[in-house]
TORKE-636985 format. One line per field, with one value per residue: x, z, y of N, C-alpha, C, O in turn. Coordinates in Angstrom, 2 decimals, m for minus. Last residue first. Example, Ala and Ser with C-alpha at 12.3 -4.5 7.8 and 13.67 -1.06 7.14 Angstrom:
<markes>
n.c1 (12.85/13.19) $
n.c3 (7.08/7.80) $
n.c2 (m2.25/m5.69) $
ca.c1 (13.67/12.30) $
ca.c3 (7.14/7.80) $
ca.c2 (m1.06/m4.50) $
c.c1 (12.90/13.20) $
c.c3 (7.87/7.80) $
c.c2 (0.03/m3.30) $
o.c1 (13.41/14.24) $
o.c3 (8.04/8.46) $
o.c2 (1.14/m3.32) $
</markes>
This chain:
<markes>
n.c1 (28.19/26.92/24.51/23.29/23.11/21.04/18.97/18.67/19.20/20.19/21.56/21.42/23.59/25.60/24.75/25.25/28.01/28.59/27.91/29.82/32.10/31.46/31.69/34.50/35.41/34.31/33.40/32.13/29.56/28.20/28.97/27.65/24.99/24.83/25.41/23.23/21.17/21.83/21.59/18.86/17.77/18.48/19.63/21.41/21.73/20.46/22.18/24.13/22.50/22.01/24.51/25.02/23.18/24.09/26.51/25.68/24.17/26.18/27.66/25.73/23.49/21.59/18.87/18.61/20.08/18.51/16.34/17.31/17.89/15.30/14.02/15.39/14.25/11.74/12.21/13.00/10.80/8.28/8.29/9.80/11.24/13.45/12.85/11.00/12.26/13.24/11.09/11.69/14.16/13.87/11.99/13.78/15.68/14.21/12.25/11.33/8.71/8.78/9.42/7.09/5.35/6.50/6.04/3.26/3.15/4.58/2.79/0.80/2.16/2.62/1.43/2.02/2.61/0.73/1.89/0.67/0.86) $
n.c3 (34.84/32.69/32.90/35.02/34.04/32.11/33.80/35.47/34.96/36.14/34.13/31.11/29.78/30.98/30.09/27.33/27.36/28.57/26.47/24.64/25.91/26.05/23.33/22.85/24.73/23.82/21.77/21.51/20.61/22.78/22.55/20.22/21.01/23.03/21.50/19.76/21.52/22.57/20.30/19.82/22.17/22.13/19.38/18.06/15.49/13.29/11.37/13.05/14.16/11.97/11.38/13.54/13.29/10.93/11.84/13.95/12.43/10.79/12.88/14.14/13.68/14.88/14.59/16.55/15.16/13.03/14.41/15.44/13.17/12.26/14.39/13.84/11.46/12.22/13.81/11.66/9.83/10.26/8.97/6.54/5.38/4.80/5.81/4.96/3.98/6.29/7.17/5.38/5.95/8.61/8.09/6.59/8.50/10.44/11.30/13.63/14.27/15.44/13.14/11.72/13.56/13.59/10.83/11.00/12.62/10.95/8.91/10.10/10.49/7.95/5.39/3.48/1.11/1.40/0.59/m0.93/0.08) $
n.c2 (8.68/9.55/8.45/9.80/12.42/11.87/11.42/13.63/16.75/19.05/20.64/20.87/21.93/20.33/17.76/17.91/18.25/15.85/13.98/14.67/13.80/11.02/10.36/10.90/8.83/6.41/4.54/2.13/2.07/3.08/5.65/6.49/6.06/8.09/10.52/10.45/10.79/13.41/14.88/14.63/15.59/18.36/20.19/21.63/20.59/18.93/17.98/16.75/14.87/13.33/12.34/10.82/8.88/7.72/6.68/4.96/3.08/2.00/0.77/m1.11/m2.82/m4.12/m3.66/m1.82/0.25/0.82/1.83/4.13/5.66/5.79/7.43/9.86/10.37/11.02/13.25/15.03/15.08/16.14/18.77/18.58/15.68/14.22/11.57/9.78/7.59/6.44/4.85/2.69/1.69/0.91/m1.27/m2.89/m3.40/m4.82/m6.68/m7.76/m7.16/m4.73/m3.26/m3.43/m2.17/0.46/1.24/1.32/3.64/5.59/5.81/7.13/9.50/10.26/11.08/12.86/11.39/8.27/4.93/2.12/m1.24) $
ca.c1 (28.86/28.26/25.27/23.63/24.07/22.35/19.22/19.31/18.73/19.34/22.39/20.27/22.37/25.74/24.72/23.88/27.24/28.95/27.03/28.42/32.01/31.48/30.45/33.48/35.80/33.94/34.16/33.35/30.65/28.09/29.43/29.08/25.54/24.57/26.25/24.61/21.17/21.70/22.91/19.87/17.50/19.02/18.45/21.19/22.92/19.90/20.94/24.57/23.15/20.90/23.87/25.99/23.11/22.84/26.49/26.51/23.52/25.03/28.25/26.19/24.28/22.95/19.53/18.11/20.61/19.84/16.25/16.87/18.95/16.09/13.54/15.57/15.67/11.83/11.70/13.78/12.02/8.47/7.56/10.14/9.99/13.36/13.92/10.54/11.45/14.09/11.45/10.44/13.79/14.69/11.71/12.52/16.20/14.84/12.54/12.65/9.05/8.28/10.47/8.20/5.07/6.42/7.45/3.99/2.58/5.01/4.13/0.52/1.49/3.70/1.01/1.60/3.54/0.78/1.56/1.45/m0.06) $
ca.c3 (35.88/32.84/31.77/35.16/35.08/31.63/32.80/35.97/34.25/36.95/35.19/32.14/29.45/31.18/31.50/27.88/26.74/29.26/27.76/24.34/25.71/27.26/23.91/22.19/24.82/25.06/21.49/22.33/19.65/22.42/23.75/20.41/19.85/23.34/22.61/19.22/20.80/23.51/21.04/18.76/21.79/23.12/19.84/19.41/16.42/14.51/11.00/12.20/15.07/12.70/10.46/13.23/14.43/10.92/10.66/14.09/13.45/10.19/11.97/14.87/12.65/15.36/13.72/16.81/16.43/12.76/13.48/16.35/14.07/11.39/14.05/15.10/11.57/11.23/14.45/12.83/9.46/10.91/10.20/7.58/5.73/4.41/6.27/5.61/3.02/5.47/7.93/5.50/4.72/8.28/8.93/5.98/7.28/10.72/9.86/13.45/13.28/16.33/14.33/11.09/13.23/14.84/11.37/10.21/13.01/12.35/8.67/9.56/11.69/8.92/6.22/4.86/1.73/0.90/1.54/m0.97/0.04) $
ca.c2 (7.88/10.01/7.98/8.35/12.15/12.38/10.38/12.40/15.72/18.26/20.05/20.72/22.43/21.80/18.04/17.90/19.33/16.89/14.01/15.16/15.24/11.84/10.21/11.64/10.17/7.01/5.96/2.28/1.93/1.62/4.88/6.54/5.31/6.79/10.14/10.26/9.56/12.17/14.86/14.27/14.29/17.45/19.32/21.92/20.69/19.49/18.73/17.85/15.89/13.86/13.26/12.16/9.80/8.43/7.57/6.12/3.89/2.76/1.86/0.11/m2.17/m4.42/m4.59/m2.90/m0.22/0.34/0.56/3.09/5.13/5.17/6.02/9.04/10.08/9.89/12.01/14.74/14.66/14.91/18.59/19.73/16.23/15.63/12.44/11.02/8.40/7.22/6.13/3.39/2.35/2.13/m0.20/m2.25/m2.79/m3.54/m6.34/m7.65/m8.44/m6.02/m3.44/m4.01/m3.50/m0.28/1.10/0.39/2.40/5.18/5.12/5.64/8.71/9.86/9.82/13.27/12.00/9.77/6.03/3.41/0.07) $
c.c1 (29.32/29.03/26.64/24.48/24.35/23.27/20.65/19.74/19.42/18.75/21.48/20.99/21.24/24.36/24.79/23.71/25.84/28.26/27.33/27.60/30.57/31.42/30.38/32.01/34.74/34.38/33.72/34.03/32.04/29.11/29.25/29.78/27.15/25.22/26.07/25.46/22.55/21.87/22.92/21.17/18.56/18.77/19.05/19.91/22.54/20.75/20.35/23.34/23.61/21.49/22.61/25.15/23.99/22.65/25.12/26.42/24.31/24.27/27.17/26.91/24.71/23.86/21.01/18.55/19.98/20.49/17.49/16.62/18.52/17.33/14.47/15.07/16.03/13.27/11.78/13.40/12.95/9.85/8.05/9.47/10.24/12.25/14.04/11.58/11.00/13.34/12.25/10.49/12.60/14.47/12.59/11.99/14.83/15.32/13.06/13.04/10.49/8.67/10.08/9.25/6.34/6.29/7.44/5.34/3.11/4.57/4.72/1.77/1.26/3.22/2.07/1.21/3.22/1.97/1.52/1.04/0.89) $
c.c3 (35.45/33.94/31.91/34.08/35.25/32.76/32.21/34.89/34.81/36.30/36.12/33.03/30.31/30.79/31.74/29.36/27.25/28.71/28.58/25.54/25.35/27.07/25.25/22.83/24.09/25.21/22.53/22.07/20.20/21.27/23.45/21.49/19.96/22.25/22.91/20.22/20.19/22.67/21.88/19.47/20.82/22.77/20.83/20.08/17.81/15.61/12.07/11.62/14.31/13.58/11.06/12.29/14.33/12.07/10.70/13.04/13.87/11.28/11.33/13.99/13.11/14.26/13.88/15.85/16.85/14.14/13.37/15.49/14.95/12.30/13.28/14.94/12.81/11.24/13.49/13.46/10.61/10.59/10.86/8.90/6.89/4.81/6.00/5.98/3.67/4.49/7.00/6.06/4.68/7.12/8.72/6.85/6.68/9.46/9.94/12.03/13.05/15.62/15.11/12.21/12.62/14.57/12.68/10.54/12.24/12.88/9.95/9.42/11.26/9.98/7.31/5.74/3.16/1.61/1.04/0.02/m0.01) $
c.c2 (6.77/9.19/8.44/7.88/10.75/12.04/10.66/11.28/14.45/17.01/18.96/19.77/22.17/22.40/19.62/18.26/19.19/18.12/15.25/15.08/15.66/13.36/11.04/11.55/11.26/8.33/6.76/3.46/2.04/1.07/3.40/5.68/5.32/5.78/8.65/9.80/9.40/10.88/13.52/14.02/13.76/16.00/18.30/21.17/20.94/19.69/19.46/18.67/17.13/15.05/13.95/12.99/11.01/9.35/8.35/7.18/5.07/3.66/2.67/1.17/m0.89/m4.01/m4.82/m4.12/m1.44/m0.27/0.04/1.80/4.04/4.69/5.23/7.66/9.33/9.42/10.86/13.46/14.21/14.32/17.34/19.45/17.36/16.36/13.95/11.99/9.68/8.04/7.02/4.72/3.19/2.66/1.14/m1.13/m2.24/m2.66/m4.89/m7.40/m8.56/m7.25/m4.67/m4.23/m4.09/m1.72/0.15/0.16/1.24/3.85/4.70/4.98/7.25/9.07/9.41/12.26/12.43/10.31/7.36/4.35/1.25) $
o.c1 (29.91/30.25/27.54/25.19/25.48/24.25/21.36/20.62/20.62/17.95/22.06/21.09/20.26/23.97/24.10/22.76/25.23/27.92/26.42/26.70/30.13/30.83/29.37/31.26/34.27/33.66/32.91/35.26/33.02/29.38/30.08/30.88/27.82/25.88/27.08/26.20/23.03/22.62/23.84/21.79/19.08/19.62/19.94/19.33/23.27/20.58/19.77/23.45/23.52/20.88/22.24/25.09/23.75/22.08/25.12/26.27/23.72/23.84/27.24/26.80/24.28/24.84/21.63/18.60/20.68/21.33/17.66/16.74/19.27/17.76/14.53/15.76/16.80/13.53/11.89/14.28/13.58/10.11/8.27/10.03/10.78/12.22/14.59/11.29/10.63/13.77/11.98/9.98/12.52/14.50/12.07/11.57/14.84/15.31/12.40/14.08/10.88/8.93/10.90/9.91/6.66/6.97/8.25/5.80/3.41/5.32/5.28/1.92/1.51/3.81/2.31/0.68/4.12/2.35/2.36/m0.16/1.82) $
o.c3 (36.21/33.94/31.33/34.32/35.58/32.46/31.85/35.06/34.61/36.90/36.77/32.89/30.37/31.45/32.61/29.81/27.59/29.49/29.27/25.74/25.67/27.85/25.52/22.85/24.66/25.90/22.37/22.12/19.45/21.08/23.85/21.37/19.80/22.60/23.05/20.02/20.10/23.05/21.86/19.23/20.95/23.13/20.50/21.11/18.72/16.64/11.85/11.40/14.74/13.63/10.64/12.41/14.93/11.95/10.49/13.29/14.14/11.02/11.32/14.29/12.71/13.93/13.14/16.22/17.52/14.12/13.60/16.07/15.20/12.22/13.52/15.38/12.84/11.06/13.96/13.64/10.54/10.98/12.07/9.93/7.97/4.63/6.75/6.42/2.95/4.18/6.92/5.46/4.03/6.98/8.66/6.32/6.29/9.45/9.55/11.59/12.29/16.24/15.40/12.23/12.98/15.21/12.82/10.54/12.85/13.45/10.08/9.71/12.01/10.35/7.49/6.81/4.01/2.64/0.18/0.25/0.79) $
o.c2 (6.00/9.04/7.82/6.91/10.40/11.36/9.72/10.44/14.25/16.29/18.10/18.56/22.91/23.36/20.14/18.91/20.20/19.01/15.72/15.89/16.76/14.09/11.69/12.52/12.24/9.05/7.67/3.44/2.03/m0.11/2.58/5.13/4.30/4.81/7.96/8.84/8.27/9.98/12.70/12.98/12.65/15.19/17.52/21.54/20.53/19.04/20.52/19.88/18.28/16.12/15.05/14.21/12.06/10.43/9.56/8.38/6.12/4.79/3.90/2.35/0.19/m4.68/m5.58/m5.29/m2.20/m1.17/m1.16/0.72/3.10/3.54/4.02/6.74/8.37/8.23/9.73/12.61/13.15/13.19/17.44/19.84/17.10/17.58/14.75/13.10/10.61/9.15/8.21/5.67/4.23/3.88/2.26/m0.10/m1.08/m1.43/m3.93/m7.87/m9.44/m8.28/m5.54/m5.28/m5.22/m2.51/m0.77/m0.98/0.22/3.06/3.61/3.80/6.31/8.05/8.22/12.55/12.37/9.76/7.62/4.52/1.35) $
</markes>
């Protein structure tokens, strides 16, 4: 079934079904079609990163997380997602630097403080 360009919510439901079935490549490809959307592009790109993570494709997850951060440099979710992916890729120095950025912006955020310890 072809989706209309504005059917992001329907696509998210389809994405969830694909992820539940471990069809991570299909889930990533579906969300990738929305990457340029001005309204839903950021969220779609987060889904692509998560699909790569679930599919254990850490290099692709890192590439996409870096692109997401470049597109949305001040977005806390994009920064946190990249920091998490970097730490899972054992790039601890880079990850820690990003977690420090997050901590400086929100010193009371316990989710960030836990990741730093």
